[in-house]
MARKOLLO-327571 format. One record per residue (C-alpha): z, y, x. Coordinates in nm, 3 decimals, decimal comma, m for minus. Layout:
N
+---------+---------+---------+
:      zz :      yy :      xx :
+---------+---------+---------+
:       Z :       Y :       X :
...
+---------+---------+---------+
% end
This chain:
337
+---------+---------+---------+
:      zz :      yy :      xx :
+---------+---------+---------+
:   2,800 :  20,986 :   4,655 :
:   2,942 :  20,928 :   4,310 :
:   3,185 :  20,642 :   4,257 :
:   3,323 :  20,506 :   3,950 :
:   3,655 :  20,335 :   3,935 :
:   3,700 :  20,116 :   3,619 :
:   4,028 :  19,969 :   3,470 :
:   4,056 :  19,679 :   3,204 :
:   4,340 :  19,645 :   3,003 :
:   4,435 :  19,259 :   2,856 :
:   4,699 :  19,014 :   2,865 :
:   4,749 :  18,643 :   2,891 :
:   4,629 :  18,440 :   2,579 :
:   4,952 :  18,236 :   2,544 :
:   5,104 :  18,225 :   2,193 :
:   5,382 :  18,514 :   2,190 :
:   5,233 :  18,696 :   2,480 :
:   5,180 :  19,072 :   2,456 :
:   4,823 :  19,148 :   2,463 :
:   4,650 :  19,491 :   2,535 :
:   4,285 :  19,580 :   2,497 :
:   4,082 :  19,884 :   2,633 :
:   3,857 :  20,003 :   2,924 :
:   3,889 :  20,300 :   3,109 :
:   3,693 :  20,522 :   3,357 :
:   3,752 :  20,776 :   3,626 :
:   3,443 :  20,937 :   3,795 :
:   3,480 :  21,091 :   4,141 :
:   3,830 :  21,077 :   4,129 :
:   3,875 :  21,276 :   3,791 :
:   4,058 :  21,228 :   3,491 :
:   4,082 :  20,898 :   3,320 :
:   3,857 :  20,830 :   3,007 :
:   3,836 :  20,582 :   2,749 :
:   3,493 :  20,430 :   2,720 :
:   3,525 :  20,144 :   2,499 :
:   3,468 :  20,304 :   2,160 :
:   3,104 :  20,128 :   2,118 :
:   3,235 :  19,796 :   2,093 :
:   3,219 :  19,590 :   1,791 :
:   3,587 :  19,472 :   1,854 :
:   3,878 :  19,585 :   2,063 :
:   3,782 :  19,440 :   2,415 :
:   4,041 :  19,230 :   2,644 :
:   3,882 :  19,322 :   3,000 :
:   3,990 :  19,059 :   3,232 :
:   3,725 :  19,066 :   3,471 :
:   3,508 :  19,362 :   3,596 :
:   3,201 :  19,316 :   3,841 :
:   3,006 :  19,591 :   3,985 :
:   2,724 :  19,581 :   4,213 :
:   2,676 :  19,767 :   4,566 :
:   2,313 :  19,767 :   4,515 :
:   2,305 :  19,942 :   4,173 :
:   2,608 :  20,177 :   4,149 :
:   2,525 :  20,238 :   3,813 :
:   2,563 :  19,879 :   3,699 :
:   2,886 :  19,718 :   3,560 :
:   2,953 :  19,413 :   3,419 :
:   3,297 :  19,308 :   3,206 :
:   3,401 :  19,012 :   3,071 :
:   3,645 :  18,974 :   2,787 :
:   3,730 :  18,750 :   2,477 :
:   3,395 :  18,811 :   2,341 :
:   3,194 :  18,732 :   2,607 :
:   2,996 :  18,907 :   2,885 :
:   2,854 :  19,276 :   2,865 :
:   2,650 :  19,472 :   3,124 :
:   2,614 :  19,847 :   3,160 :
:   2,353 :  20,051 :   3,327 :
:   2,470 :  20,386 :   3,313 :
:   2,850 :  20,383 :   3,458 :
:   2,986 :  20,261 :   3,115 :
:   2,819 :  20,502 :   2,874 :
:   2,670 :  20,218 :   2,673 :
:   2,690 :  19,824 :   2,689 :
:   2,480 :  19,541 :   2,589 :
:   2,611 :  19,195 :   2,500 :
:   2,459 :  18,925 :   2,758 :
:   2,351 :  18,582 :   2,639 :
:   2,629 :  18,418 :   2,834 :
:   2,821 :  18,200 :   2,564 :
:   3,114 :  18,357 :   2,376 :
:   3,424 :  18,179 :   2,513 :
:   3,685 :  17,976 :   2,331 :
:   3,972 :  18,218 :   2,455 :
:   3,830 :  18,449 :   2,733 :
:   3,634 :  18,523 :   3,034 :
:   3,883 :  18,552 :   3,312 :
:   3,667 :  18,586 :   3,641 :
:   3,317 :  18,734 :   3,754 :
:   3,171 :  18,681 :   4,112 :
:   2,825 :  18,746 :   4,301 :
:   2,701 :  18,484 :   4,565 :
:   2,746 :  18,712 :   4,876 :
:   2,423 :  18,528 :   4,985 :
:   2,209 :  18,588 :   4,675 :
:   2,365 :  18,882 :   4,472 :
:   2,142 :  18,822 :   4,190 :
:   2,339 :  18,513 :   4,132 :
:   2,660 :  18,565 :   3,926 :
:   2,932 :  18,275 :   3,834 :
:   3,154 :  18,348 :   3,548 :
:   3,495 :  18,159 :   3,478 :
:   3,609 :  18,086 :   3,114 :
:   3,939 :  17,964 :   2,969 :
:   3,932 :  17,699 :   2,869 :
:   3,825 :  17,610 :   3,212 :
:   3,434 :  17,634 :   3,207 :
:   3,207 :  17,766 :   3,468 :
:   2,893 :  17,929 :   3,403 :
:   2,600 :  18,034 :   3,643 :
:   2,333 :  18,309 :   3,600 :
:   2,066 :  18,307 :   3,865 :
:   1,902 :  18,649 :   3,791 :
:   2,164 :  18,903 :   3,736 :
:   2,308 :  18,796 :   3,392 :
:   1,951 :  18,758 :   3,223 :
:   2,016 :  18,388 :   3,177 :
:   2,314 :  18,143 :   3,215 :
:   2,374 :  17,782 :   3,253 :
:   2,693 :  17,552 :   3,234 :
:   2,825 :  17,376 :   3,550 :
:   2,992 :  17,068 :   3,443 :
:   3,378 :  17,073 :   3,560 :
:   3,568 :  16,709 :   3,536 :
:   3,909 :  16,777 :   3,447 :
:   4,082 :  16,678 :   3,766 :
:   4,394 :  16,864 :   3,779 :
:   4,720 :  16,804 :   3,907 :
:   4,926 :  16,596 :   3,692 :
:   5,222 :  16,837 :   3,680 :
:   5,009 :  17,075 :   3,500 :
:   4,932 :  16,807 :   3,212 :
:   5,010 :  16,880 :   2,877 :
:   4,925 :  17,152 :   2,580 :
:   5,139 :  17,390 :   2,730 :
:   4,992 :  17,445 :   3,021 :
:   4,661 :  17,674 :   3,014 :
:   4,359 :  17,608 :   3,230 :
:   4,173 :  17,940 :   3,279 :
:   3,962 :  18,034 :   3,578 :
:   4,146 :  18,329 :   3,722 :
:   3,943 :  18,335 :   4,055 :
:   3,589 :  18,231 :   4,212 :
:   3,528 :  18,242 :   4,562 :
:   3,168 :  18,136 :   4,699 :
:   3,088 :  18,049 :   5,044 :
:   2,726 :  18,105 :   5,005 :
:   2,646 :  17,857 :   4,705 :
:   2,324 :  17,767 :   4,873 :
:   2,545 :  17,611 :   5,143 :
:   2,752 :  17,433 :   4,876 :
:   3,096 :  17,594 :   4,893 :
:   3,248 :  17,712 :   4,562 :
:   3,621 :  17,736 :   4,503 :
:   3,783 :  17,807 :   4,149 :
:   4,145 :  17,908 :   4,113 :
:   4,320 :  17,757 :   3,787 :
:   4,617 :  17,908 :   3,641 :
:   4,789 :  17,642 :   3,563 :
:   4,569 :  17,390 :   3,735 :
:   4,557 :  17,431 :   4,114 :
:   4,211 :  17,463 :   4,288 :
:   3,897 :  17,293 :   4,208 :
:   3,648 :  17,280 :   4,484 :
:   3,259 :  17,196 :   4,513 :
:   3,099 :  17,134 :   4,843 :
:   2,785 :  17,052 :   4,713 :
:   2,670 :  17,361 :   4,519 :
:   2,852 :  17,257 :   4,207 :
:   2,690 :  16,895 :   4,157 :
:   3,044 :  16,745 :   4,218 :
:   3,402 :  16,862 :   4,174 :
:   3,740 :  16,749 :   4,307 :
:   4,108 :  16,914 :   4,282 :
:   4,150 :  17,058 :   4,639 :
:   4,550 :  17,091 :   4,569 :
:   4,714 :  16,772 :   4,469 :
:   5,036 :  16,589 :   4,555 :
:   5,386 :  16,549 :   4,480 :
:   5,506 :  16,815 :   4,255 :
:   5,840 :  16,860 :   4,047 :
:   5,734 :  17,191 :   3,890 :
:   5,386 :  17,344 :   3,881 :
:   5,490 :  17,682 :   4,071 :
:   5,250 :  17,613 :   4,378 :
:   4,941 :  17,487 :   4,143 :
:   4,976 :  17,800 :   3,931 :
:   4,691 :  17,976 :   4,083 :
:   4,549 :  18,341 :   4,034 :
:   4,324 :  18,418 :   4,304 :
:   4,094 :  18,253 :   4,584 :
:   3,927 :  18,394 :   4,873 :
:   3,704 :  18,243 :   5,163 :
:   3,694 :  18,433 :   5,502 :
:   3,385 :  18,638 :   5,555 :
:   3,362 :  18,473 :   5,901 :
:   3,508 :  18,125 :   5,862 :
:   3,389 :  17,978 :   5,568 :
:   3,612 :  17,659 :   5,596 :
:   3,904 :  17,936 :   5,567 :
:   4,020 :  17,931 :   5,222 :
:   4,337 :  18,143 :   5,087 :
:   4,501 :  18,140 :   4,741 :
:   4,757 :  18,324 :   4,573 :
:   5,003 :  18,154 :   4,347 :
:   5,342 :  18,196 :   4,171 :
:   5,563 :  18,163 :   4,453 :
:   5,326 :  18,306 :   4,760 :
:   5,002 :  18,277 :   4,916 :
:   4,880 :  17,951 :   5,097 :
:   4,593 :  17,889 :   5,362 :
:   4,378 :  17,612 :   5,439 :
:   4,157 :  17,574 :   5,762 :
:   3,954 :  17,276 :   5,642 :
:   3,796 :  17,367 :   5,298 :
:   4,121 :  17,281 :   5,115 :
:   4,216 :  16,973 :   5,263 :
:   4,544 :  17,075 :   5,412 :
:   4,739 :  17,388 :   5,359 :
:   5,026 :  17,594 :   5,490 :
:   5,229 :  17,898 :   5,350 :
:   5,130 :  18,221 :   5,454 :
:   5,423 :  18,453 :   5,568 :
:   5,426 :  18,722 :   5,269 :
:   5,726 :  18,883 :   5,231 :
:   5,952 :  18,753 :   4,935 :
:   6,022 :  19,019 :   4,650 :
:   6,232 :  18,721 :   4,491 :
:   6,440 :  18,418 :   4,613 :
:   6,147 :  18,163 :   4,575 :
:   5,887 :  18,384 :   4,697 :
:   5,668 :  18,657 :   4,544 :
:   5,477 :  18,634 :   4,244 :
:   5,123 :  18,686 :   4,401 :
:   4,780 :  18,790 :   4,220 :
:   4,492 :  18,983 :   4,335 :
:   4,368 :  18,922 :   4,692 :
:   4,047 :  19,078 :   4,898 :
:   3,926 :  19,115 :   5,232 :
:   3,837 :  19,475 :   5,333 :
:   3,462 :  19,518 :   5,351 :
:   3,345 :  19,502 :   5,703 :
:   3,709 :  19,436 :   5,822 :
:   3,733 :  19,034 :   5,837 :
:   4,076 :  19,050 :   5,971 :
:   4,229 :  19,290 :   5,705 :
:   4,364 :  19,146 :   5,357 :
:   4,496 :  19,309 :   5,075 :
:   4,731 :  19,116 :   4,855 :
:   4,897 :  19,233 :   4,507 :
:   5,249 :  19,097 :   4,443 :
:   5,583 :  19,150 :   4,245 :
:   5,866 :  18,963 :   4,156 :
:   5,744 :  18,781 :   3,829 :
:   5,473 :  18,832 :   3,555 :
:   5,682 :  19,066 :   3,381 :
:   5,853 :  19,202 :   3,679 :
:   6,032 :  19,518 :   3,768 :
:   5,913 :  19,532 :   4,117 :
:   5,570 :  19,517 :   4,290 :
:   5,412 :  19,581 :   4,623 :
:   5,069 :  19,608 :   4,774 :
:   5,110 :  19,396 :   5,120 :
:   4,817 :  19,428 :   5,433 :
:   4,758 :  19,212 :   5,667 :
:   4,542 :  19,311 :   5,982 :
:   4,547 :  18,990 :   6,146 :
:   4,403 :  18,771 :   5,885 :
:   4,753 :  18,663 :   5,721 :
:   4,958 :  18,630 :   6,021 :
:   5,199 :  18,911 :   5,953 :
:   5,195 :  19,149 :   5,628 :
:   5,352 :  19,510 :   5,565 :
:   5,397 :  19,649 :   5,248 :
:   5,123 :  19,938 :   5,181 :
:   5,295 :  20,305 :   5,201 :
:   5,224 :  20,345 :   4,803 :
:   5,349 :  20,680 :   4,682 :
:   5,669 :  20,633 :   4,429 :
:   5,835 :  20,316 :   4,335 :
:   5,642 :  20,045 :   4,190 :
:   5,804 :  19,919 :   3,888 :
:   5,566 :  19,604 :   3,773 :
:   5,359 :  19,374 :   3,977 :
:   5,036 :  19,491 :   4,148 :
:   4,775 :  19,292 :   3,916 :
:   4,440 :  19,430 :   4,044 :
:   4,214 :  19,542 :   4,362 :
:   3,895 :  19,701 :   4,371 :
:   3,676 :  19,726 :   4,682 :
:   3,316 :  19,773 :   4,718 :
:   3,097 :  19,722 :   5,029 :
:   2,910 :  20,033 :   4,956 :
:   3,215 :  20,220 :   4,990 :
:   3,396 :  20,029 :   5,253 :
:   3,687 :  20,276 :   5,354 :
:   3,798 :  20,287 :   4,957 :
:   4,079 :  20,056 :   4,853 :
:   4,216 :  20,073 :   4,504 :
:   4,496 :  19,893 :   4,325 :
:   4,659 :  19,902 :   4,001 :
:   5,026 :  19,781 :   3,855 :
:   5,042 :  19,589 :   3,557 :
:   5,210 :  19,866 :   3,392 :
:   4,929 :  20,104 :   3,443 :
:   4,986 :  20,299 :   3,786 :
:   4,675 :  20,298 :   3,971 :
:   4,671 :  20,404 :   4,341 :
:   4,354 :  20,498 :   4,565 :
:   4,297 :  20,523 :   4,948 :
:   4,001 :  20,652 :   5,083 :
:   4,064 :  20,569 :   5,456 :
:   4,104 :  20,201 :   5,422 :
:   4,448 :  20,177 :   5,335 :
:   4,611 :  20,462 :   5,582 :
:   4,725 :  20,681 :   5,319 :
:   4,726 :  20,685 :   4,938 :
:   4,725 :  20,882 :   4,632 :
:   4,841 :  20,805 :   4,258 :
:   4,663 :  20,848 :   3,968 :
:   4,809 :  20,646 :   3,647 :
:   4,613 :  20,553 :   3,336 :
:   4,704 :  20,776 :   3,032 :
:   5,061 :  20,724 :   2,881 :
:   5,071 :  20,407 :   2,669 :
:   4,775 :  20,257 :   2,857 :
:   4,958 :  19,928 :   3,008 :
:   4,856 :  19,564 :   3,076 :
:   4,605 :  19,612 :   3,353 :
:   4,436 :  19,310 :   3,436 :
:   4,120 :  19,401 :   3,633 :
:   3,987 :  19,712 :   3,834 :
:   3,627 :  19,773 :   3,933 :
:   3,471 :  19,997 :   4,202 :
:   3,101 :  20,126 :   4,144 :
+---------+---------+---------+
% end
């Protein structure tokens, strides 16, 4: 069974930030090769989406828009989704209808495709963000999308920096699911969101100061006991449930955006307790990306921002290390096909 791991390089869009670009591929655990030579411009790849039904297919989101490959990245075609003002940051399939794709942009805009990327429509998002995140210095990028079956109405958008947007009516109406009394924006600087595979009312988000959980569709929140890699709490990034194991969560973390310490935390009891995965070698930057695929349920892959890629073929029990080529850093996305 052929498997393909993709790694996308990018960076923040804020003025003065370092930005990389590039797209790499490893087939069946082989050497990494660069596969972005056919694009008209350098691609800052912030999102990668695969399809368990079609292993040869991959979709990427970048500053240029959304592209699709049906040959594991040998060639790409530009889809009709609008070109973003800054970038596409997130891509996800509706678990109840995988032909439905949602794409999150910066500035915060949401697009939906009902036909596996052929056509796209915009979904209106009212600007209802916590007041502490107001101001031109606060970006509004949709870093994560979680769908509890859009036909049932529940869609959640993590926004950096803007908290969590929530629709319980299939995208017809939206509101801020995290708001309150804030002095700083740490708790509403969100990087990811997931919904429990077995409890659609249970939502988990990652933030600049840890991970938080709601058991009532986002009405109330509590902090999860993720080990702290710095005094105010771990800088948490990617989060994913293990396919077929609804009690197992993987969480990528570090001690800052540009930190010098990282970890992949694992929970086997749905977030009640956490332990660091036994990744080989020291992690010298934050774990920014995680890749899983229901077609390959025992595989878990993660990447540090500086280009270290770790892979497990046994559900996270043991790991191997296969870094990207020297000089390939700022990994913002991974995908497993």
